[in-house]
mmJSON file of the N, C-alpha and C atoms, coordinates in Angstrom:
{"data_MODEL":{"atom_site":{
"group_PDB":["ATOM","ATOM","ATOM","ATOM","ATOM","ATOM","ATOM","ATOM","ATOM","ATOM","ATOM","ATOM","ATOM","ATOM","ATOM","ATOM","ATOM","ATOM","ATOM","ATOM","ATOM","ATOM","ATOM","ATOM","ATOM","ATOM","ATOM","ATOM","ATOM","ATOM","ATOM","ATOM","ATOM","ATOM","ATOM","ATOM","ATOM","ATOM","ATOM","ATOM","ATOM","ATOM","ATOM","ATOM","ATOM","ATOM","ATOM","ATOM","ATOM","ATOM","ATOM","ATOM","ATOM","ATOM","ATOM","ATOM","ATOM","ATOM","ATOM","ATOM","ATOM","ATOM","ATOM","ATOM","ATOM","ATOM","ATOM","ATOM","ATOM","ATOM","ATOM","ATOM","ATOM","ATOM","ATOM","ATOM","ATOM","ATOM","ATOM","ATOM","ATOM","ATOM","ATOM","ATOM","ATOM","ATOM","ATOM","ATOM","ATOM","ATOM","ATOM","ATOM","ATOM","ATOM","ATOM","ATOM","ATOM","ATOM","ATOM","ATOM","ATOM","ATOM","ATOM","ATOM","ATOM","ATOM","ATOM","ATOM","ATOM","ATOM","ATOM","ATOM","ATOM","ATOM","ATOM","ATOM","ATOM","ATOM","ATOM","ATOM","ATOM","ATOM","ATOM","ATOM","ATOM","ATOM","ATOM","ATOM","ATOM","ATOM","ATOM","ATOM","ATOM","ATOM","ATOM","ATOM","ATOM","ATOM","ATOM","ATOM","ATOM","ATOM","ATOM","ATOM","ATOM","ATOM","ATOM","ATOM","ATOM","ATOM","ATOM","ATOM","ATOM","ATOM","ATOM","ATOM","ATOM","ATOM","ATOM","ATOM","ATOM","ATOM","ATOM","ATOM","ATOM","ATOM","ATOM","ATOM","ATOM","ATOM","ATOM","ATOM","ATOM","ATOM","ATOM","ATOM","ATOM","ATOM","ATOM","ATOM","ATOM","ATOM","ATOM","ATOM","ATOM","ATOM","ATOM","ATOM","ATOM","ATOM","ATOM","ATOM","ATOM","ATOM","ATOM","ATOM","ATOM","ATOM","ATOM","ATOM","ATOM","ATOM","ATOM","ATOM","ATOM","ATOM","ATOM","ATOM","ATOM","ATOM","ATOM","ATOM","ATOM","ATOM","ATOM","ATOM","ATOM","ATOM","ATOM","ATOM","ATOM","ATOM","ATOM","ATOM","ATOM","ATOM","ATOM","ATOM"],
"id":[1,2,3,4,5,6,7,8,9,10,11,12,13,14,15,16,17,18,19,20,21,22,23,24,25,26,27,28,29,30,31,32,33,34,35,36,37,38,39,40,41,42,43,44,45,46,47,48,49,50,51,52,53,54,55,56,57,58,59,60,61,62,63,64,65,66,67,68,69,70,71,72,73,74,75,76,77,78,79,80,81,82,83,84,85,86,87,88,89,90,91,92,93,94,95,96,97,98,99,100,101,102,103,104,105,106,107,108,109,110,111,112,113,114,115,116,117,118,119,120,121,122,123,124,125,126,127,128,129,130,131,132,133,134,135,136,137,138,139,140,141,142,143,144,145,146,147,148,149,150,151,152,153,154,155,156,157,158,159,160,161,162,163,164,165,166,167,168,169,170,171,172,173,174,175,176,177,178,179,180,181,182,183,184,185,186,187,188,189,190,191,192,193,194,195,196,197,198,199,200,201,202,203,204,205,206,207,208,209,210,211,212,213,214,215,216,217,218,219,220,221,222,223,224,225,226,227,228],
"type_symbol":["N","C","C","N","C","C","N","C","C","N","C","C","N","C","C","N","C","C","N","C","C","N","C","C","N","C","C","N","C","C","N","C","C","N","C","C","N","C","C","N","C","C","N","C","C","N","C","C","N","C","C","N","C","C","N","C","C","N","C","C","N","C","C","N","C","C","N","C","C","N","C","C","N","C","C","N","C","C","N","C","C","N","C","C","N","C","C","N","C","C","N","C","C","N","C","C","N","C","C","N","C","C","N","C","C","N","C","C","N","C","C","N","C","C","N","C","C","N","C","C","N","C","C","N","C","C","N","C","C","N","C","C","N","C","C","N","C","C","N","C","C","N","C","C","N","C","C","N","C","C","N","C","C","N","C","C","N","C","C","N","C","C","N","C","C","N","C","C","N","C","C","N","C","C","N","C","C","N","C","C","N","C","C","N","C","C","N","C","C","N","C","C","N","C","C","N","C","C","N","C","C","N","C","C","N","C","C","N","C","C","N","C","C","N","C","C","N","C","C","N","C","C","N","C","C","N","C","C"],
"label_atom_id":["N","CA","C","N","CA","C","N","CA","C","N","CA","C","N","CA","C","N","CA","C","N","CA","C","N","CA","C","N","CA","C","N","CA","C","N","CA","C","N","CA","C","N","CA","C","N","CA","C","N","CA","C","N","CA","C","N","CA","C","N","CA","C","N","CA","C","N","CA","C","N","CA","C","N","CA","C","N","CA","C","N","CA","C","N","CA","C","N","CA","C","N","CA","C","N","CA","C","N","CA","C","N","CA","C","N","CA","C","N","CA","C","N","CA","C","N","CA","C","N","CA","C","N","CA","C","N","CA","C","N","CA","C","N","CA","C","N","CA","C","N","CA","C","N","CA","C","N","CA","C","N","CA","C","N","CA","C","N","CA","C","N","CA","C","N","CA","C","N","CA","C","N","CA","C","N","CA","C","N","CA","C","N","CA","C","N","CA","C","N","CA","C","N","CA","C","N","CA","C","N","CA","C","N","CA","C","N","CA","C","N","CA","C","N","CA","C","N","CA","C","N","CA","C","N","CA","C","N","CA","C","N","CA","C","N","CA","C","N","CA","C","N","CA","C","N","CA","C","N","CA","C","N","CA","C","N","CA","C","N","CA","C","N","CA","C"],
"label_alt_id":[null,null,null,null,null,null,null,null,null,null,null,null,null,null,null,null,null,null,null,null,null,null,null,null,null,null,null,null,null,null,null,null,null,null,null,null,null,null,null,null,null,null,null,null,null,null,null,null,null,null,null,null,null,null,null,null,null,null,null,null,null,null,null,null,null,null,null,null,null,null,null,null,null,null,null,null,null,null,null,null,null,null,null,null,null,null,null,null,null,null,null,null,null,null,null,null,null,null,null,null,null,null,null,null,null,null,null,null,null,null,null,null,null,null,null,null,null,null,null,null,null,null,null,null,null,null,null,null,null,null,null,null,null,null,null,null,null,null,null,null,null,null,null,null,null,null,null,null,null,null,null,null,null,null,null,null,null,null,null,null,null,null,null,null,null,null,null,null,null,null,null,null,null,null,null,null,null,null,null,null,null,null,null,null,null,null,null,null,null,null,null,null,null,null,null,null,null,null,null,null,null,null,null,null,null,null,null,null,null,null,null,null,null,null,null,null,null,null,null,null,null,null,null,null,null,null,null,null],
"label_comp_id":["MET","MET","MET","ALA","ALA","ALA","VAL","VAL","VAL","ALA","ALA","ALA","TYR","TYR","TYR","GLY","GLY","GLY","SER","SER","SER","GLY","GLY","GLY","THR","THR","THR","ALA","ALA","ALA","VAL","VAL","VAL","LEU","LEU","LEU","TYR","TYR","TYR","THR","THR","THR","ASP","ASP","ASP","GLY","GLY","GLY","ARG","ARG","ARG","ASP","ASP","ASP","VAL","VAL","VAL","GLY","GLY","GLY","ARG","ARG","ARG","ASN","ASN","ASN","THR","THR","THR","ALA","ALA","ALA","VAL","VAL","VAL","THR","THR","THR","VAL","VAL","VAL","GLU","GLU","GLU","PRO","PRO","PRO","ALA","ALA","ALA","HIS","HIS","HIS","PHE","PHE","PHE","GLY","GLY","GLY","ASN","ASN","ASN","HIS","HIS","HIS","ILE","ILE","ILE","ARG","ARG","ARG","ALA","ALA","ALA","GLY","GLY","GLY","TYR","TYR","TYR","LEU","LEU","LEU","GLY","GLY","GLY","ARG","ARG","ARG","SER","SER","SER","GLN","GLN","GLN","TYR","TYR","TYR","PRO","PRO","PRO","ASP","ASP","ASP","PRO","PRO","PRO","TYR","TYR","TYR","LEU","LEU","LEU","LYS","LYS","LYS","ALA","ALA","ALA","ALA","ALA","ALA","PHE","PHE","PHE","ASP","ASP","ASP","ASP","ASP","ASP","PHE","PHE","PHE","ARG","ARG","ARG","VAL","VAL","VAL","TYR","TYR","TYR","GLY","GLY","GLY","ARG","ARG","ARG","THR","THR","THR","LEU","LEU","LEU","THR","THR","THR","ALA","ALA","ALA","ASN","ASN","ASN","GLU","GLU","GLU","VAL","VAL","VAL","ALA","ALA","ALA","THR","THR","THR","LEU","LEU","LEU","ALA","ALA","ALA","ARG","ARG","ARG","SER","SER","SER"],
"label_asym_id":["A","A","A","A","A","A","A","A","A","A","A","A","A","A","A","A","A","A","A","A","A","A","A","A","A","A","A","A","A","A","A","A","A","A","A","A","A","A","A","A","A","A","A","A","A","A","A","A","A","A","A","A","A","A","A","A","A","A","A","A","A","A","A","A","A","A","A","A","A","A","A","A","A","A","A","A","A","A","A","A","A","A","A","A","A","A","A","A","A","A","A","A","A","A","A","A","A","A","A","A","A","A","A","A","A","A","A","A","A","A","A","A","A","A","A","A","A","A","A","A","A","A","A","A","A","A","A","A","A","A","A","A","A","A","A","A","A","A","A","A","A","A","A","A","A","A","A","A","A","A","A","A","A","A","A","A","A","A","A","A","A","A","A","A","A","A","A","A","A","A","A","A","A","A","A","A","A","A","A","A","A","A","A","A","A","A","A","A","A","A","A","A","A","A","A","A","A","A","A","A","A","A","A","A","A","A","A","A","A","A","A","A","A","A","A","A","A","A","A","A","A","A","A","A","A","A","A","A"],
"label_entity_id":["1","1","1","1","1","1","1","1","1","1","1","1","1","1","1","1","1","1","1","1","1","1","1","1","1","1","1","1","1","1","1","1","1","1","1","1","1","1","1","1","1","1","1","1","1","1","1","1","1","1","1","1","1","1","1","1","1","1","1","1","1","1","1","1","1","1","1","1","1","1","1","1","1","1","1","1","1","1","1","1","1","1","1","1","1","1","1","1","1","1","1","1","1","1","1","1","1","1","1","1","1","1","1","1","1","1","1","1","1","1","1","1","1","1","1","1","1","1","1","1","1","1","1","1","1","1","1","1","1","1","1","1","1","1","1","1","1","1","1","1","1","1","1","1","1","1","1","1","1","1","1","1","1","1","1","1","1","1","1","1","1","1","1","1","1","1","1","1","1","1","1","1","1","1","1","1","1","1","1","1","1","1","1","1","1","1","1","1","1","1","1","1","1","1","1","1","1","1","1","1","1","1","1","1","1","1","1","1","1","1","1","1","1","1","1","1","1","1","1","1","1","1","1","1","1","1","1","1"],
"label_seq_id":[1,1,1,2,2,2,3,3,3,4,4,4,5,5,5,6,6,6,7,7,7,8,8,8,9,9,9,10,10,10,11,11,11,12,12,12,13,13,13,14,14,14,15,15,15,16,16,16,17,17,17,18,18,18,19,19,19,20,20,20,21,21,21,22,22,22,23,23,23,24,24,24,25,25,25,26,26,26,27,27,27,28,28,28,29,29,29,30,30,30,31,31,31,32,32,32,33,33,33,34,34,34,35,35,35,36,36,36,37,37,37,38,38,38,39,39,39,40,40,40,41,41,41,42,42,42,43,43,43,44,44,44,45,45,45,46,46,46,47,47,47,48,48,48,49,49,49,50,50,50,51,51,51,52,52,52,53,53,53,54,54,54,55,55,55,56,56,56,57,57,57,58,58,58,59,59,59,60,60,60,61,61,61,62,62,62,63,63,63,64,64,64,65,65,65,66,66,66,67,67,67,68,68,68,69,69,69,70,70,70,71,71,71,72,72,72,73,73,73,74,74,74,75,75,75,76,76,76],
"pdbx_PDB_ins_code":[null,null,null,null,null,null,null,null,null,null,null,null,null,null,null,null,null,null,null,null,null,null,null,null,null,null,null,null,null,null,null,null,null,null,null,null,null,null,null,null,null,null,null,null,null,null,null,null,null,null,null,null,null,null,null,null,null,null,null,null,null,null,null,null,null,null,null,null,null,null,null,null,null,null,null,null,null,null,null,null,null,null,null,null,null,null,null,null,null,null,null,null,null,null,null,null,null,null,null,null,null,null,null,null,null,null,null,null,null,null,null,null,null,null,null,null,null,null,null,null,null,null,null,null,null,null,null,null,null,null,null,null,null,null,null,null,null,null,null,null,null,null,null,null,null,null,null,null,null,null,null,null,null,null,null,null,null,null,null,null,null,null,null,null,null,null,null,null,null,null,null,null,null,null,null,null,null,null,null,null,null,null,null,null,null,null,null,null,null,null,null,null,null,null,null,null,null,null,null,null,null,null,null,null,null,null,null,null,null,null,null,null,null,null,null,null,null,null,null,null,null,null,null,null,null,null,null,null],
"Cartn_x":[-7.512,-6.787,-7.097,-6.093,-6.266,-5.293,-5.69,-4.809,-4.817,-3.651,-3.508,-2.637,-3.125,-2.271,-2.459,-1.342,-1.266,0.15,0.306,1.623,2.395,1.68,2.338,2.701,2.335,2.665,1.408,1.25,0.16,0.779,0.207,0.717,-0.417,-0.134,-1.093,-0.769,-1.793,-1.637,-2.51,-1.998,-2.765,-2.573,-3.677,-3.643,-2.788,-2.834,-2.119,-0.647,-0.16,1.262,1.445,2.437,2.803,3.303,2.57,2.97,3.335,3.207,3.59,3.353,4.095,3.933,4.284,3.68,3.951,4.237,5.416,5.811,5.603,4.903,4.685,3.199,2.368,0.937,0.734,-0.005,-0.158,-1.533,-2.419,-3.748,-3.998,-4.663,-5.011,-6.528,-7.05,-8.502,-9.214,-8.565,-9.185,-9.498,-8.774,-9.003,-10.235,-10.788,-11.938,-13.205,-13.284,-14.455,-15.67,-16.834,-18.073,-18.831,-18.217,-18.928,-18.924,-18.213,-18.202,-19.523,-20.248,-21.562,-21.497,-22.353,-22.471,-22.941,-22.579,-23.027,-22.02,-20.816,-19.833,-18.888,-19.122,-18.302,-18.706,-17.775,-18.073,-18.78,-18.897,-19.563,-18.682,-18.528,-17.697,-18.532,-17.876,-18.545,-18.65,-18.058,-18.043,-18.868,-19.095,-19.937,-19.22,-18.5,-17.836,-18.836,-18.599,-19.493,-19.339,-20.411,-20.373,-19.469,-18.873,-18.061,-18.962,-18.586,-19.342,-18.587,-18.841,-18.129,-18.952,-18.454,-19.097,-18.053,-18.48,-17.611,-18.0,-17.025,-17.285,-17.266,-16.418,-16.245,-15.684,-16.082,-15.546,-15.516,-14.368,-14.213,-13.433,-13.767,-13.037,-12.69,-11.443,-10.976,-10.561,-10.652,-10.293,-8.826,-8.017,-6.57,-5.884,-4.582,-3.805,-3.559,-3.942,-3.7,-2.236,-1.741,-0.377,-0.354,0.829,0.982,0.441,0.683,0.171,-1.352,-1.969,-3.431,-4.027,-3.419,-3.895,-3.735,-2.613,-2.399,-3.419,-3.738,-4.74,-6.112,-6.482,-7.765,-7.816,-6.698,-6.657,-6.875,-6.449,-6.607,-8.011,-8.777,-10.102,-11.183],
"Cartn_y":[105.722,106.099,107.559,108.296,109.718,110.108,111.074,111.677,113.172,113.732,115.172,115.688,116.682,117.222,118.703,119.281,120.702,121.046,122.138,122.612,121.554,120.743,119.778,118.454,118.232,116.978,116.341,115.042,114.267,113.24,113.113,112.16,111.206,109.911,108.875,108.411,108.419,107.988,106.763,105.818,104.679,104.624,104.604,104.623,105.771,106.901,108.087,108.132,107.117,107.085,107.327,108.106,108.389,107.09,106.607,105.359,105.551,106.776,107.031,108.48,108.931,110.317,110.468,111.457,111.82,113.311,113.696,115.106,115.775,115.09,115.645,115.767,116.092,116.262,117.573,117.524,118.725,119.375,118.815,119.396,119.624,120.707,121.047,120.99,120.732,120.695,121.959,123.091,124.342,124.31,123.476,123.367,122.536,121.818,120.946,121.75,122.965,123.799,123.293,123.748,123.393,122.276,121.61,120.573,119.21,119.098,117.835,117.737,116.667,116.507,115.51,115.721,114.777,113.44,112.374,111.053,110.289,110.817,110.125,109.249,109.08,108.159,106.744,105.997,104.624,104.508,105.601,105.599,106.327,105.761,106.352,107.252,108.155,108.962,108.175,107.01,106.137,104.889,104.012,102.832,101.71,102.065,101.081,100.546,99.349,98.859,99.719,99.795,100.539,99.835,100.589,100.051,99.316,98.108,97.344,97.43,98.5,98.764,99.748,100.046,101.023,102.024,103.249,104.299,104.592,104.568,104.942,106.456,107.12,108.558,109.093,110.282,110.928,112.419,113.04,114.47,115.124,116.358,117.175,118.473,118.854,120.088,121.073,122.335,123.378,123.757,122.903,123.14,121.788,121.781,120.56,120.303,119.125,118.776,118.42,118.71,118.329,116.856,116.277,114.889,114.696,115.656,115.558,115.589,116.411,116.47,115.158,114.571,113.29,112.204,112.182,111.188,111.355,112.585,112.835,112.348,112.595,112.115,110.59,109.958,108.487,107.867,108.565,108.048,108.26,109.173,109.488,108.583],
"Cartn_z":[-23.175,-24.345,-24.618,-24.992,-25.305,-26.402,-27.174,-28.17,-27.904,-27.749,-27.564,-28.696,-29.425,-30.462,-30.661,-31.105,-31.37,-31.761,-32.438,-32.889,-33.666,-34.466,-35.329,-34.692,-33.429,-32.751,-32.173,-32.419,-31.823,-30.885,-29.691,-28.701,-28.346,-28.405,-28.03,-26.619,-25.767,-24.377,-24.128,-23.384,-22.895,-21.396,-20.664,-19.204,-18.672,-19.349,-18.905,-19.265,-19.98,-20.354,-21.844,-22.194,-23.578,-24.216,-25.227,-25.883,-27.348,-27.848,-29.23,-29.593,-30.576,-31.018,-32.48,-33.099,-34.481,-34.478,-34.905,-34.899,-36.258,-37.157,-38.496,-38.833,-37.848,-38.095,-38.837,-39.933,-40.757,-40.643,-39.84,-39.671,-38.183,-37.878,-36.502,-36.367,-35.174,-34.996,-35.474,-35.382,-35.836,-37.33,-38.087,-39.526,-39.857,-38.882,-39.139,-39.43,-38.906,-39.128,-38.37,-38.776,-38.094,-38.795,-39.751,-40.489,-39.793,-38.688,-37.95,-37.197,-37.438,-36.824,-35.679,-34.696,-33.581,-34.129,-33.45,-33.864,-34.688,-34.858,-35.672,-34.863,-33.583,-32.801,-33.183,-33.742,-34.13,-35.458,-36.169,-37.467,-38.466,-39.623,-40.656,-41.562,-42.248,-43.263,-44.566,-44.586,-45.753,-45.445,-46.402,-46.14,-45.374,-44.334,-43.481,-42.464,-41.927,-40.865,-39.609,-38.808,-37.553,-36.551,-35.648,-34.574,-33.589,-33.23,-32.236,-30.921,-30.179,-28.926,-28.106,-26.927,-26.052,-25.577,-25.368,-24.864,-23.423,-22.522,-21.132,-20.962,-21.728,-21.57,-22.878,-23.248,-24.442,-24.164,-24.365,-24.106,-25.232,-25.499,-26.466,-25.76,-25.823,-25.193,-26.273,-25.968,-26.908,-26.853,-26.278,-26.197,-26.06,-26.222,-26.061,-24.583,-24.107,-22.71,-22.499,-21.313,-20.964,-20.569,-20.508,-20.082,-18.663,-17.777,-16.403,-16.369,-17.205,-17.247,-17.751,-18.764,-19.287,-18.221,-17.533,-16.466,-15.355,-14.993,-13.955,-14.398,-15.623,-16.14,-16.167,-16.491,-16.551,-15.188,-14.134,-12.766,-12.23,-12.827,-12.279,-12.81],
"occupancy":[1.0,1.0,1.0,1.0,1.0,1.0,1.0,1.0,1.0,1.0,1.0,1.0,1.0,1.0,1.0,1.0,1.0,1.0,1.0,1.0,1.0,1.0,1.0,1.0,1.0,1.0,1.0,1.0,1.0,1.0,1.0,1.0,1.0,1.0,1.0,1.0,1.0,1.0,1.0,1.0,1.0,1.0,1.0,1.0,1.0,1.0,1.0,1.0,1.0,1.0,1.0,1.0,1.0,1.0,1.0,1.0,1.0,1.0,1.0,1.0,1.0,1.0,1.0,1.0,1.0,1.0,1.0,1.0,1.0,1.0,1.0,1.0,1.0,1.0,1.0,1.0,1.0,1.0,1.0,1.0,1.0,1.0,1.0,1.0,1.0,1.0,1.0,1.0,1.0,1.0,1.0,1.0,1.0,1.0,1.0,1.0,1.0,1.0,1.0,1.0,1.0,1.0,1.0,1.0,1.0,1.0,1.0,1.0,1.0,1.0,1.0,1.0,1.0,1.0,1.0,1.0,1.0,1.0,1.0,1.0,1.0,1.0,1.0,1.0,1.0,1.0,1.0,1.0,1.0,1.0,1.0,1.0,1.0,1.0,1.0,1.0,1.0,1.0,1.0,1.0,1.0,1.0,1.0,1.0,1.0,1.0,1.0,1.0,1.0,1.0,1.0,1.0,1.0,1.0,1.0,1.0,1.0,1.0,1.0,1.0,1.0,1.0,1.0,1.0,1.0,1.0,1.0,1.0,1.0,1.0,1.0,1.0,1.0,1.0,1.0,1.0,1.0,1.0,1.0,1.0,1.0,1.0,1.0,1.0,1.0,1.0,1.0,1.0,1.0,1.0,1.0,1.0,1.0,1.0,1.0,1.0,1.0,1.0,1.0,1.0,1.0,1.0,1.0,1.0,1.0,1.0,1.0,1.0,1.0,1.0,1.0,1.0,1.0,1.0,1.0,1.0,1.0,1.0,1.0,1.0,1.0,1.0,1.0,1.0,1.0,1.0,1.0,1.0],
"B_iso_or_equiv":[0.0,0.0,0.0,0.0,0.0,0.0,0.0,0.0,0.0,0.0,0.0,0.0,0.0,0.0,0.0,0.0,0.0,0.0,0.0,0.0,0.0,0.0,0.0,0.0,0.0,0.0,0.0,0.0,0.0,0.0,0.0,0.0,0.0,0.0,0.0,0.0,0.0,0.0,0.0,0.0,0.0,0.0,0.0,0.0,0.0,0.0,0.0,0.0,0.0,0.0,0.0,0.0,0.0,0.0,0.0,0.0,0.0,0.0,0.0,0.0,0.0,0.0,0.0,0.0,0.0,0.0,0.0,0.0,0.0,0.0,0.0,0.0,0.0,0.0,0.0,0.0,0.0,0.0,0.0,0.0,0.0,0.0,0.0,0.0,0.0,0.0,0.0,0.0,0.0,0.0,0.0,0.0,0.0,0.0,0.0,0.0,0.0,0.0,0.0,0.0,0.0,0.0,0.0,0.0,0.0,0.0,0.0,0.0,0.0,0.0,0.0,0.0,0.0,0.0,0.0,0.0,0.0,0.0,0.0,0.0,0.0,0.0,0.0,0.0,0.0,0.0,0.0,0.0,0.0,0.0,0.0,0.0,0.0,0.0,0.0,0.0,0.0,0.0,0.0,0.0,0.0,0.0,0.0,0.0,0.0,0.0,0.0,0.0,0.0,0.0,0.0,0.0,0.0,0.0,0.0,0.0,0.0,0.0,0.0,0.0,0.0,0.0,0.0,0.0,0.0,0.0,0.0,0.0,0.0,0.0,0.0,0.0,0.0,0.0,0.0,0.0,0.0,0.0,0.0,0.0,0.0,0.0,0.0,0.0,0.0,0.0,0.0,0.0,0.0,0.0,0.0,0.0,0.0,0.0,0.0,0.0,0.0,0.0,0.0,0.0,0.0,0.0,0.0,0.0,0.0,0.0,0.0,0.0,0.0,0.0,0.0,0.0,0.0,0.0,0.0,0.0,0.0,0.0,0.0,0.0,0.0,0.0,0.0,0.0,0.0,0.0,0.0,0.0],
"pdbx_formal_charge":[null,null,null,null,null,null,null,null,null,null,null,null,null,null,null,null,null,null,null,null,null,null,null,null,null,null,null,null,null,null,null,null,null,null,null,null,null,null,null,null,null,null,null,null,null,null,null,null,null,null,null,null,null,null,null,null,null,null,null,null,null,null,null,null,null,null,null,null,null,null,null,null,null,null,null,null,null,null,null,null,null,null,null,null,null,null,null,null,null,null,null,null,null,null,null,null,null,null,null,null,null,null,null,null,null,null,null,null,null,null,null,null,null,null,null,null,null,null,null,null,null,null,null,null,null,null,null,null,null,null,null,null,null,null,null,null,null,null,null,null,null,null,null,null,null,null,null,null,null,null,null,null,null,null,null,null,null,null,null,null,null,null,null,null,null,null,null,null,null,null,null,null,null,null,null,null,null,null,null,null,null,null,null,null,null,null,null,null,null,null,null,null,null,null,null,null,null,null,null,null,null,null,null,null,null,null,null,null,null,null,null,null,null,null,null,null,null,null,null,null,null,null,null,null,null,null,null,null],
"auth_seq_id":[1,1,1,2,2,2,3,3,3,4,4,4,5,5,5,6,6,6,7,7,7,8,8,8,9,9,9,10,10,10,11,11,11,12,12,12,13,13,13,14,14,14,15,15,15,16,16,16,17,17,17,18,18,18,19,19,19,20,20,20,21,21,21,22,22,22,23,23,23,24,24,24,25,25,25,26,26,26,27,27,27,28,28,28,29,29,29,30,30,30,31,31,31,32,32,32,33,33,33,34,34,34,35,35,35,36,36,36,37,37,37,38,38,38,39,39,39,40,40,40,41,41,41,42,42,42,43,43,43,44,44,44,45,45,45,46,46,46,47,47,47,48,48,48,49,49,49,50,50,50,51,51,51,52,52,52,53,53,53,54,54,54,55,55,55,56,56,56,57,57,57,58,58,58,59,59,59,60,60,60,61,61,61,62,62,62,63,63,63,64,64,64,65,65,65,66,66,66,67,67,67,68,68,68,69,69,69,70,70,70,71,71,71,72,72,72,73,73,73,74,74,74,75,75,75,76,76,76],
"auth_comp_id":["MET","MET","MET","ALA","ALA","ALA","VAL","VAL","VAL","ALA","ALA","ALA","TYR","TYR","TYR","GLY","GLY","GLY","SER","SER","SER","GLY","GLY","GLY","THR","THR","THR","ALA","ALA","ALA","VAL","VAL","VAL","LEU","LEU","LEU","TYR","TYR","TYR","THR","THR","THR","ASP","ASP","ASP","GLY","GLY","GLY","ARG","ARG","ARG","ASP","ASP","ASP","VAL","VAL","VAL","GLY","GLY","GLY","ARG","ARG","ARG","ASN","ASN","ASN","THR","THR","THR","ALA","ALA","ALA","VAL","VAL","VAL","THR","THR","THR","VAL","VAL","VAL","GLU","GLU","GLU","PRO","PRO","PRO","ALA","ALA","ALA","HIS","HIS","HIS","PHE","PHE","PHE","GLY","GLY","GLY","ASN","ASN","ASN","HIS","HIS","HIS","ILE","ILE","ILE","ARG","ARG","ARG","ALA","ALA","ALA","GLY","GLY","GLY","TYR","TYR","TYR","LEU","LEU","LEU","GLY","GLY","GLY","ARG","ARG","ARG","SER","SER","SER","GLN","GLN","GLN","TYR","TYR","TYR","PRO","PRO","PRO","ASP","ASP","ASP","PRO","PRO","PRO","TYR","TYR","TYR","LEU","LEU","LEU","LYS","LYS","LYS","ALA","ALA","ALA","ALA","ALA","ALA","PHE","PHE","PHE","ASP","ASP","ASP","ASP","ASP","ASP","PHE","PHE","PHE","ARG","ARG","ARG","VAL","VAL","VAL","TYR","TYR","TYR","GLY","GLY","GLY","ARG","ARG","ARG","THR","THR","THR","LEU","LEU","LEU","THR","THR","THR","ALA","ALA","ALA","ASN","ASN","ASN","GLU","GLU","GLU","VAL","VAL","VAL","ALA","ALA","ALA","THR","THR","THR","LEU","LEU","LEU","ALA","ALA","ALA","ARG","ARG","ARG","SER","SER","SER"],
"auth_asym_id":["A","A","A","A","A","A","A","A","A","A","A","A","A","A","A","A","A","A","A","A","A","A","A","A","A","A","A","A","A","A","A","A","A","A","A","A","A","A","A","A","A","A","A","A","A","A","A","A","A","A","A","A","A","A","A","A","A","A","A","A","A","A","A","A","A","A","A","A","A","A","A","A","A","A","A","A","A","A","A","A","A","A","A","A","A","A","A","A","A","A","A","A","A","A","A","A","A","A","A","A","A","A","A","A","A","A","A","A","A","A","A","A","A","A","A","A","A","A","A","A","A","A","A","A","A","A","A","A","A","A","A","A","A","A","A","A","A","A","A","A","A","A","A","A","A","A","A","A","A","A","A","A","A","A","A","A","A","A","A","A","A","A","A","A","A","A","A","A","A","A","A","A","A","A","A","A","A","A","A","A","A","A","A","A","A","A","A","A","A","A","A","A","A","A","A","A","A","A","A","A","A","A","A","A","A","A","A","A","A","A","A","A","A","A","A","A","A","A","A","A","A","A","A","A","A","A","A","A"],
"auth_atom_id":["N","CA","C","N","CA","C","N","CA","C","N","CA","C","N","CA","C","N","CA","C","N","CA","C","N","CA","C","N","CA","C","N","CA","C","N","CA","C","N","CA","C","N","CA","C","N","CA","C","N","CA","C","N","CA","C","N","CA","C","N","CA","C","N","CA","C","N","CA","C","N","CA","C","N","CA","C","N","CA","C","N","CA","C","N","CA","C","N","CA","C","N","CA","C","N","CA","C","N","CA","C","N","CA","C","N","CA","C","N","CA","C","N","CA","C","N","CA","C","N","CA","C","N","CA","C","N","CA","C","N","CA","C","N","CA","C","N","CA","C","N","CA","C","N","CA","C","N","CA","C","N","CA","C","N","CA","C","N","CA","C","N","CA","C","N","CA","C","N","CA","C","N","CA","C","N","CA","C","N","CA","C","N","CA","C","N","CA","C","N","CA","C","N","CA","C","N","CA","C","N","CA","C","N","CA","C","N","CA","C","N","CA","C","N","CA","C","N","CA","C","N","CA","C","N","CA","C","N","CA","C","N","CA","C","N","CA","C","N","CA","C","N","CA","C","N","CA","C","N","CA","C","N","CA","C","N","CA","C","N","CA","C","N","CA","C"],
"pdbx_PDB_model_num":[1,1,1,1,1,1,1,1,1,1,1,1,1,1,1,1,1,1,1,1,1,1,1,1,1,1,1,1,1,1,1,1,1,1,1,1,1,1,1,1,1,1,1,1,1,1,1,1,1,1,1,1,1,1,1,1,1,1,1,1,1,1,1,1,1,1,1,1,1,1,1,1,1,1,1,1,1,1,1,1,1,1,1,1,1,1,1,1,1,1,1,1,1,1,1,1,1,1,1,1,1,1,1,1,1,1,1,1,1,1,1,1,1,1,1,1,1,1,1,1,1,1,1,1,1,1,1,1,1,1,1,1,1,1,1,1,1,1,1,1,1,1,1,1,1,1,1,1,1,1,1,1,1,1,1,1,1,1,1,1,1,1,1,1,1,1,1,1,1,1,1,1,1,1,1,1,1,1,1,1,1,1,1,1,1,1,1,1,1,1,1,1,1,1,1,1,1,1,1,1,1,1,1,1,1,1,1,1,1,1,1,1,1,1,1,1,1,1,1,1,1,1,1,1,1,1,1,1]
}}}
């Protein structure tokens, strides 16, 4: 599963395929600033229960990946 967004559009990919998109995204990752702390995968900033799951891989890129790049990552 991957989410790629930029320029007002977010695309959700599953197994490298585009399965949904939102063309009205009003926030960009650059707006998040430096206040995002490590350790928030599976943990909320609110008193929600922790996620009971495991992550095989997690990546953050400084740009929006293309559909071909996401498909290539899904195959690897």
